[in-house]
Backbone as ProteinMPNN parsed JSONL, in Angstrom:
{"seq_chain_A": "MADTGIPHFCNDLGVTLIEVGSKEFMCIGAKPPFDHPHIFIDLGDDTEHVCPYCSTLYRYNPALAAGEAKPEECVWHDDPEARTAA", "coords_chain_A": {"N_chain_A": [[55.422, 96.977, 3.646], [52.763, 99.028, 3.01], [51.507, 101.857, 4.736], [48.445, 101.394, 5.563], [46.553, 101.515, 7.467], [45.226, 99.259, 8.123], [45.18, 96.732, 10.414], [47.675, 94.186, 10.943], [48.059, 90.792, 11.661], [49.897, 88.129, 13.175], [50.905, 84.686, 13.653], [53.082, 83.429, 15.092], [53.305, 82.19, 17.502], [51.73, 79.974, 17.381], [49.158, 79.661, 18.36], [45.733, 78.634, 18.854], [43.597, 80.396, 18.831], [43.129, 83.826, 18.212], [42.285, 86.805, 19.635], [40.883, 89.78, 18.444], [40.715, 93.358, 18.048], [39.639, 94.531, 15.866], [37.468, 94.608, 13.059], [38.176, 94.38, 10.456], [41.059, 93.219, 8.976], [44.415, 91.95, 8.389], [45.703, 88.705, 7.95], [48.822, 87.262, 8.312], [49.986, 84.868, 8.765], [52.845, 83.282, 9.872], [55.619, 85.344, 10.97], [57.461, 87.261, 8.51], [60.384, 85.752, 7.159], [58.636, 83.662, 6.801], [55.978, 83.897, 6.281], [52.57, 83.512, 5.071], [50.604, 84.102, 2.039], [49.314, 87.35, 2.413], [46.28, 87.74, 3.865], [43.27, 89.399, 3.51], [40.818, 89.919, 5.868], [37.475, 90.339, 6.511], [35.245, 90.684, 8.919], [32.623, 91.541, 8.953], [29.294, 91.136, 9.864], [29.83, 88.965, 11.401], [31.508, 87.328, 14.174], [33.655, 85.7, 14.258], [36.301, 84.139, 12.386], [38.045, 81.821, 10.35], [41.324, 81.621, 9.203], [42.034, 80.777, 5.893], [44.538, 79.833, 5.139], [46.358, 79.354, 7.352], [44.762, 78.358, 9.314], [44.195, 79.677, 11.684], [42.019, 80.751, 14.192], [40.228, 83.636, 14.336], [38.805, 85.912, 16.557], [36.521, 88.451, 17.165], [36.847, 90.912, 19.632], [35.242, 93.221, 21.354], [36.194, 94.633, 23.528], [38.814, 95.158, 23.115], [41.031, 97.577, 21.68], [41.062, 98.982, 18.354], [43.292, 97.299, 16.253], [44.594, 96.022, 18.305], [45.455, 92.914, 19.95], [44.922, 89.73, 21.502], [46.775, 87.004, 22.146], [49.142, 89.658, 22.818], [51.5, 89.513, 21.375], [50.812, 88.787, 18.852], [50.274, 90.906, 17.229], [51.447, 92.428, 14.355], [54.056, 94.474, 13.249], [55.533, 95.981, 10.592], [58.925, 96.392, 10.325], [61.223, 97.864, 8.655], [63.936, 98.488, 9.215], [64.705, 96.544, 11.014], [64.715, 94.304, 9.366], [66.784, 94.864, 7.546], [68.94, 94.899, 9.195], [69.318, 92.327, 9.913]], "CA_chain_A": [[53.989, 97.143, 3.814], [52.309, 100.412, 3.007], [50.703, 102.191, 5.91], [47.069, 101.473, 5.093], [45.651, 101.606, 8.602], [44.628, 97.951, 8.381], [46.1, 95.975, 11.272], [48.175, 92.894, 10.491], [48.282, 89.882, 12.778], [50.7, 86.951, 12.868], [50.713, 83.616, 14.633], [54.322, 82.706, 15.367], [53.129, 81.428, 18.735], [51.002, 78.747, 17.091], [47.933, 79.57, 19.167], [44.53, 78.267, 18.105], [42.681, 81.538, 18.803], [43.622, 85.188, 18.437], [41.22, 87.792, 19.778], [41.283, 91.034, 17.795], [39.844, 94.495, 18.278], [39.283, 95.081, 14.56], [36.628, 93.735, 12.238], [38.88, 94.256, 9.185], [42.478, 93.055, 9.28], [45.168, 91.031, 7.547], [46.43, 87.599, 8.57], [50.034, 86.987, 7.545], [50.539, 83.579, 9.192], [54.032, 83.542, 10.678], [56.336, 86.557, 10.562], [58.37, 87.067, 7.381], [60.116, 85.316, 5.798], [57.843, 82.43, 6.823], [54.57, 84.281, 6.173], [51.796, 83.031, 3.928], [50.018, 85.282, 1.389], [48.599, 88.183, 3.38], [44.861, 87.564, 3.595], [42.364, 90.399, 4.079], [39.652, 89.304, 6.505], [36.423, 91.288, 6.894], [34.283, 89.916, 9.708], [31.249, 91.983, 8.703], [28.42, 90.931, 11.023], [30.304, 87.809, 12.148], [32.46, 87.602, 15.249], [34.774, 84.773, 14.131], [36.667, 83.696, 11.036], [39.242, 80.996, 10.298], [42.184, 81.917, 8.06], [42.089, 79.593, 5.031], [45.911, 79.369, 4.952], [47.022, 78.845, 8.553], [43.715, 77.798, 10.193], [44.054, 80.432, 12.918], [40.681, 81.277, 14.453], [40.199, 85.024, 14.8], [37.54, 86.258, 17.206], [36.399, 89.874, 17.495], [36.65, 91.222, 21.043], [35.006, 94.668, 21.398], [36.914, 95.242, 24.647], [40.142, 95.535, 22.614], [41.067, 98.714, 20.758], [41.391, 98.623, 16.969], [44.702, 96.998, 16.08], [45.103, 95.242, 19.43], [45.168, 91.482, 19.907], [45.294, 88.854, 22.619], [47.942, 87.562, 22.818], [49.686, 90.89, 22.252], [52.601, 89.186, 20.46], [50.259, 88.475, 17.532], [50.203, 92.133, 16.42], [52.663, 92.536, 13.551], [54.44, 95.789, 12.74], [56.659, 95.865, 9.679], [60.043, 97.245, 10.715], [62.245, 97.684, 7.617], [65.272, 98.559, 9.772], [65.008, 95.237, 11.615], [64.995, 93.366, 8.288], [68.067, 95.138, 6.922], [69.975, 94.636, 10.196], [69.47, 90.872, 10.1]], "C_chain_A": [[53.671, 98.627, 3.812], [51.448, 100.659, 4.225], [49.269, 102.431, 5.466], [46.084, 101.648, 6.225], [44.948, 100.297, 8.907], [45.61, 97.152, 9.224], [46.467, 94.625, 10.652], [48.462, 92.047, 11.738], [49.045, 88.659, 12.299], [50.5, 85.914, 13.972], [51.971, 82.777, 14.775], [54.197, 81.826, 16.604], [52.431, 80.095, 18.496], [49.755, 78.557, 17.927], [46.749, 79.226, 18.267], [43.642, 79.47, 17.863], [43.433, 82.83, 19.038], [42.404, 86.092, 18.524], [41.724, 89.115, 19.22], [40.254, 92.122, 18.065], [39.42, 95.176, 16.989], [38.414, 94.084, 13.81], [37.212, 93.558, 10.832], [40.374, 94.238, 9.48], [43.103, 92.096, 8.273], [45.786, 89.949, 8.423], [47.64, 87.334, 7.688], [50.614, 85.619, 7.867], [51.679, 83.836, 10.156], [54.68, 84.838, 10.19], [57.239, 86.249, 9.372], [59.746, 86.612, 7.879], [59.237, 84.062, 5.714], [56.349, 82.693, 6.709], [53.904, 83.594, 4.987], [51.244, 84.256, 3.195], [49.159, 86.057, 2.39], [47.127, 88.237, 2.986], [44.059, 88.662, 4.29], [41.134, 89.673, 4.617], [38.709, 90.412, 6.951], [35.354, 90.478, 7.62], [32.834, 90.319, 9.428], [30.41, 91.858, 9.962], [28.854, 89.746, 11.877], [31.251, 88.235, 13.255], [33.68, 86.701, 15.167], [35.039, 84.457, 12.658], [37.951, 82.88, 11.135], [40.031, 81.358, 9.038], [42.29, 80.657, 7.198], [43.505, 79.054, 4.814], [46.48, 78.702, 6.198], [46.054, 78.273, 9.59], [43.636, 78.477, 11.559], [42.623, 80.935, 13.03], [40.83, 82.682, 15.011], [38.818, 85.3, 15.373], [37.559, 87.738, 17.575], [36.102, 90.03, 18.976], [36.477, 92.738, 21.148], [35.702, 95.376, 22.558], [38.328, 95.672, 24.239], [40.018, 96.739, 21.684], [41.413, 98.201, 19.358], [42.897, 98.409, 16.852], [45.326, 96.234, 17.234], [44.717, 93.782, 19.263], [45.526, 90.848, 21.245], [45.582, 87.5, 22.015], [48.538, 88.755, 22.053], [50.788, 90.631, 21.22], [52.121, 88.896, 19.036], [50.037, 89.717, 16.676], [51.523, 92.264, 15.679], [52.833, 93.953, 13.051], [55.643, 95.58, 11.842], [57.724, 96.869, 10.087], [61.174, 97.035, 9.713], [63.662, 97.71, 8.161], [65.677, 97.22, 10.379], [65.356, 94.218, 10.535], [66.363, 93.597, 7.68], [69.216, 94.865, 7.895], [70.25, 93.149, 10.342], [70.48, 90.271, 9.153]], "O_chain_A": [[54.278, 99.392, 4.561], [50.74, 99.765, 4.689], [48.917, 103.532, 5.045], [44.903, 101.9, 5.986], [44.158, 100.223, 9.848], [46.743, 96.918, 8.805], [45.674, 94.014, 9.936], [49.027, 92.525, 12.722], [48.87, 88.206, 11.168], [50.004, 86.213, 15.058], [51.936, 81.559, 14.6], [54.906, 80.828, 16.735], [52.53, 79.186, 19.32], [49.337, 77.427, 18.18], [46.769, 79.497, 17.067], [43.001, 79.569, 16.816], [44.265, 82.928, 19.941], [41.589, 86.141, 17.603], [42.854, 89.522, 19.49], [39.075, 91.842, 18.282], [38.893, 96.288, 17.021], [38.603, 92.872, 13.913], [36.78, 92.671, 10.096], [40.894, 95.13, 10.151], [42.422, 91.515, 7.428], [46.322, 90.23, 9.495], [47.515, 87.198, 6.472], [51.639, 85.241, 7.299], [51.501, 84.534, 11.154], [54.331, 85.36, 9.131], [57.728, 85.129, 9.23], [60.204, 87.064, 8.929], [59.119, 83.469, 4.642], [55.54, 81.815, 7.005], [54.561, 83.158, 4.041], [51.404, 85.369, 3.694], [48.369, 85.465, 3.125], [46.777, 88.72, 1.909], [44.155, 88.835, 5.505], [40.492, 88.905, 3.9], [39.107, 91.316, 7.685], [34.643, 89.682, 7.006], [31.919, 89.525, 9.643], [30.764, 92.404, 11.007], [28.311, 89.536, 12.961], [31.736, 89.366, 13.271], [34.642, 86.895, 15.909], [34.143, 84.5, 11.815], [38.842, 83.212, 11.917], [39.475, 81.396, 7.94], [42.602, 79.584, 7.714], [43.661, 77.924, 4.35], [47.026, 77.602, 6.115], [46.482, 77.763, 10.626], [43.07, 77.913, 12.495], [42.076, 81.483, 12.072], [41.48, 82.889, 16.036], [37.798, 84.972, 14.767], [38.495, 88.217, 18.215], [35.217, 89.366, 19.515], [37.459, 93.473, 21.042], [35.788, 96.604, 22.564], [38.963, 96.461, 24.939], [39.016, 96.893, 20.986], [41.985, 97.121, 19.204], [43.683, 99.242, 17.302], [46.487, 95.835, 17.145], [43.781, 93.45, 18.536], [46.334, 91.377, 22.008], [44.689, 86.901, 21.416], [48.449, 88.843, 20.828], [50.986, 91.428, 20.304], [52.933, 88.773, 18.12], [49.65, 89.599, 15.513], [52.592, 92.218, 16.288], [51.91, 94.56, 12.509], [56.665, 95.057, 12.285], [57.45, 98.066, 10.182], [61.996, 96.136, 9.889], [64.527, 97.019, 7.623], [66.831, 96.804, 10.279], [66.204, 93.354, 10.758], [67.048, 92.637, 7.328], [70.345, 94.626, 7.466], [71.304, 92.757, 10.842], [70.717, 89.063, 9.189]]}, "name": "protein", "num_of_chains": 1, "seq": "MADTGIPHFCNDLGVTLIEVGSKEFMCIGAKPPFDHPHIFIDLGDDTEHVCPYCSTLYRYNPALAAGEAKPEECVWHDDPEARTAA"}
């Protein structure tokens, strides 16, 4: 993943709702290698959006900083070293 400044969120936990502190982000579904196509979501004036692939409901929470999520485990950071060590 190139460092684009757009947060990526995953849903390995299988939760129905992920609160996010960003209005523009990517949903990847589960963590690789079980991810779905990475979907760019722009909430615009809306506060909620459902991912068309994994049906996760994302809700904007202005109390969270950009790139943060509740639950925290839903923030995904690509770590190439972790992939090569596996």
